[in-house]
N, C-alpha and C positions, 0 to 999 in steps of 0.2 A: 470351798474344798481345797486343801493344801496337800493331800496325800499324793505322793509322787513315786512312780516306779524308778528306783535308783539304778537298777541293773536287771538284765535279762540273761539267764543261763539256759543252755540247751544241751541235750544229749541224745544220741541215736545208737542203735545196736550196731555191732561190727559188720554184720552181713548186709551187703548192698545188692539189690535186685535190679538187673537191667530189664527195662519194660519189654523189650523184644523177646528176651528169653522166657520171661514169665508168660507172655502171650502164647508162645509156642507150647509151654507146659500145659496151660489150661485148654488150648485148642486140641491137643493130642489125647485128651482123656477119653477112655472107652465109655461107651454108653451115652455120649453127648448126642442129642438129637439134631435134626436138620436145622431147627431154629437156633439152638445153642451154637451149632457150628458156624452159623452166620454172625450171631451176635458177639461171640467172644472176640474174634479179631477186630470187628468194627468198634467195640467198646474200648479195647486196649489202644487201637490206633487213634481214636478220637480223644483220648484222655488228656493229652498235653502233659503227660508224665514221662520223664526220661528214665528215672530210677527212683527207687524207694529203699527203705531200710526195714529189716525184719529180725525178730528174735529167733525165728525158725531157720536154722542153717539148712535144713533139708529142702527148703523152697529154692535154694540155689542148686540148679541141676548139675553143677560141676562137683557137688559134694555128695557124700553118701546119703542114702535115704534115712528115714526116721519115722516117728509116729505119724507124721502128716504126709509122707511120700515114700512109696516103695522104691527099691533100687532100680526097678524097671521104669520108673517115672509115673506110675499110677498114684494119684492122690488118694489118701485115706481120709476118713471123716471121723475123728475121735469123738467121744461123748463130751457133753458140756463139762462134766466133772473132770475128765482128763485134760481138757483145754484149760480149765481153771487151775488145775494143779501146776500147769506150766506158767500161768500168770503168777501164782504164789512164789514160784522159783525165780522168774525172770523179770518181774516188774520192779521189785525193790532196788536192784542196782541202778536202773534207769532213774527212778525217783531220786536216789541219793546223788547220782552224778550231776543231774540238772540242778539240784538244790545247792550242791557244793560250788558249781560254776557260778551261779547267781550270787551267792554270798561272797565268794572271792572277788568277783567283778565289782560288787558294791563296796568292798573294803570294810566289811562289817564282820566282827568276830561272831561266831555262832552263839556265844554267851549273851549277845545283845538281842537276839531274837525273842520276842515276847509272844508271838502268835504264829501258828502254823496251820495253813489251810491246804489240804490235799484234794486232788480232783482226779477221777477216773471213772470210765463207764465200761471198760472192757474186761473186768474181772472183779472178784470179791475175795477178801481174806481178812481175818482178824486173829491175832493182832495184825494190823495193817502196815503198809509202807511208811506211815507216819512215825511209827515206832523206830523203824530202821533209820529214818532221817535223824530223829532225835539222838539215837545211840551212835550212829556212824559220824555225824557231824559234831557231836558234843553240844547239842542244844540243851538249855536248862531242863531239868527233869520236870519242872512244873509248868513248862510252856503250854499255853492254851492250844488245844488241837481240835480241828473241825474238818470233816470230810464231806465233799460234795460228790455224790455218786449217781451214776446212771442218768445224767442229764444230757448226754450226747455232745455234739460238736460245739455247742454254745456255752458249755459249762464254765469256761474260764471267766466269763463276765460276772456271774453271781459270786464266784470266788474273789474276784477283784473288788466287787462291791463290799463284800464282807471285810476284806483287808482294809479298804479305804475307810469304812465305818469305824474300825478299831483305831486307826491312826488319827482320824479326825476327832475322835472322842478323847484320845490321849496322845498329845504330841511326842511323848517319849516312847510310844509303841513302835516296834519294828515287826512287820508282818512278812512272812515268807509263804508264797503261794507256789505250789508245785503240781503241775499237770503231767500225767504220764499215761499213755495209751498203747496197748498191744493189740492193735486192730487185726493184724494178720493171724492171730490165734483163731479167728472166726471164719477164715476162708474155707471153701469147699467147692468141689466141682458141682456144677448145677446148670440146668437149662433155664432157671428162673432169671428173668431180666434184671431184677433188683440185685440178686446175688452176683450176677456177672459184672454189673457196674461196680459193686463193692469190691469184687476181686481185682478190678482194673485200676482202682485209685487209692485204696487204703494202704497205709504204711504204719510203722511204729516209731515212736519218739517221745521225748519228754522235754518240758520247758518249765522254767521257774522264774519268779520275779521277787525282788526285795522291795517292799513298799514302806516308806517312812515319810515323816512330815517334812515338806519343803525339800530344798536341795536341787542339785542338777539331775536331770533325767526326763521322764515323761510325766508331767503333772496330770492327774486324773481330774478333769473339770466337770464331768457329768456322765450319767448313764441313762439309757432308755431301753424299755422292753415293749415289744409288740407281739401279739398273738394273732395268727391268721387261722381261725377255726376251720375254714374250708379246706385247709391243708393238713388237718389232723390225720387223715388216713393216707396221705401221700408221703409223709416222712415219719417213721416210727422205728423203735428199737425194742425188740422183745427177746426173751430167753426161750430158746428151743432145746430139743434133746441133743442136737448136734451142733452146739454153739449158739451164740447170740445171732439173731436174725434181723438184718437191716431191711427196712422198707424205704426205698428211695425211688419214687416213680418219676417218669419222664415229665410229669406235670409240675414238679418242684421248681425248675428254672423259670417257667412261665409265672408261677405264683410269686416267686421272689421278685421278678421284674415288675409285676403289677403292684406289689405292696411295699417294696423297700423304700420308695421315696417318702411315703407317709411315716414309715417306721423310724427313719433317721431324721425327719424334719425337726424334732426338738433339739437336735445337736448341731444344726446349721444356723449360724447367726442370722437374725432378722435382716432382711434386705440382701442377703447373700444367696448364692447358688451353690449346690454341691461341688461344682467344678472349681469354686473359689478355695476349697480345702485342698491343699497340694498333695496330700498323701492319704489314701484310703487303704487301711489294713483289713482287707476283706478275706474272711475264711475261705480258702479254696476248696469248697466241698466238691467241686468238679469244674471242668472247663465251661460248661454251659451256664453254671451258676455265676461264674465270674463275668461271662459275656453279657448275661441278662442284667446283672447289677451295673456294670459299666454303661450299658446302653440306657437303662432306666434313669440313671443319675447324670448322664451326659458327661462322663469323665474322660479326660485324655488318657492316652496309654501310660504316660509317666505316673499318673496317680495310682495305677494298678500294678506297677512294675514289680514290687515286692511280693504281692500275692501270686502273680504268675510265676515268679522265680521259685518260690517255695513249692508251688504245685509241681513244677517241673523237676525239682531236685529232691523232694521228699514225699510227694503225694499228699493225701489227706490223712493226718494223724489225729483226727477228732479234736478233742478239747485243747491239745497242746499247739495246734497248728497256727492259730492267730497270734500266739506269742512268738512263734518263729517268724511270722510276717513282721511283727513289730521290731524284732531283733534285726531283721534284714534291713528295714527302713532306717533304723538308727545307725547301723553299720555303713549304709550308703551315704549318710550325712543329712542331718536336719538342721536348718537354720534356727537360731535362737528365736523363740516365739512362734515357730511354725506350728500350724494346727494339723492334727491327725484325727481321723475318725476310723475307729475299728468296729467291725461287726461280724457276727457269725449267726448261723442258722441251725436250729435244732428241732427235735420232735415237738409237734404242737399244732401247727408249724410256728415256731418261736423265732423271733428276730431279736437278738441281744446286741446292743451297741454302746459305744463309749466315745466321748470326745476327750482328746488329750492335747497337751501343748508341750513342745520341746523346750526345755530349760537348760541352757548350756552353761550358765553361771550359777555359783552356789548362792541360793536365796536364803539359806539359814545355816546355822552351825551344823557340821556333819555329825552323824551318829557317833557317839563315843564307842570305838571298837572294843573297848575293854569293859564297858558297863555291864554289870550283871543285874538283870531285872529282878525286882523284889515283889512288885505289885501282883504279878500273876502266879507267884509261887503257890502251889496247891490248887490252882484253878482246875475246874473239871471240864 
């Protein structure tokens, strides 16, 4: 496999939420029961999140109220249709911003992109954000488009596998993968422990990668998928009448700790230990999940530094988050030939993972930035 992530772009909404302020907002909601009154501050304080980003300005208590919050601070609970209307309005700019950042960082002209893979599980709309990316960035009208929808936090991995398959089949292919999630569209005041945990960790953001054959970047060496059937009821993502409903039980970290060693074993070199891999880009689904993963794999703190930093600065942005972690690891500095294992957890309970290698020298001619693809013209 020679498919390589040439660049990673990111984008976040303008509004930043301080974790302490959001904790007070949710703690002060009328109708919160005794259990909820105890769980809300406990969940927020244990989250290891300092701040997050949101497309909902009204969740910032220093601003005027809106559809999700009255001026007096009481949270509203819009219908799923109303929440999806906000997705239709607010998701495309994030998709476009992350895609533009990735393409510019890769030094590739939009006209060179042959395949576009979009990822999202927090809203639905057609025509979708893929059309916005094509039009706003000036991608070829015949670019191949594919969408990975409603797969949850691990969805970046099937998208990367699709991109790698395109590039390995055609060395001239240039694939653009864009993940964007507006998780805060689905917050609501609740006594339900799963919803309280979701309220305490989820944020909004988008990330994109350019995948091409060879070259400097993160070479995609292999992928692995594992499913833990006993966790099917412990992590789920469903559509309710008042937004999408996350099931994220307290059993998930324990299940992750039990099964993650076997799940990633195919990506660890024979005769090596997980700790021999210097960087682990673990999706920060929550503090406990990172703790259990680190403990189960016997990893030093340095291996998990990027995962914990992204959790602290952005929270859990679902599918986009692991790409933020990879971006952080690259920015922190990776030696040529350094191995990276990335993994994320999703409904199922599914563990998706990939092994990558940092390549700091140009291993093949760069993509011609002015090349206009012909092979995919008219592709469906």
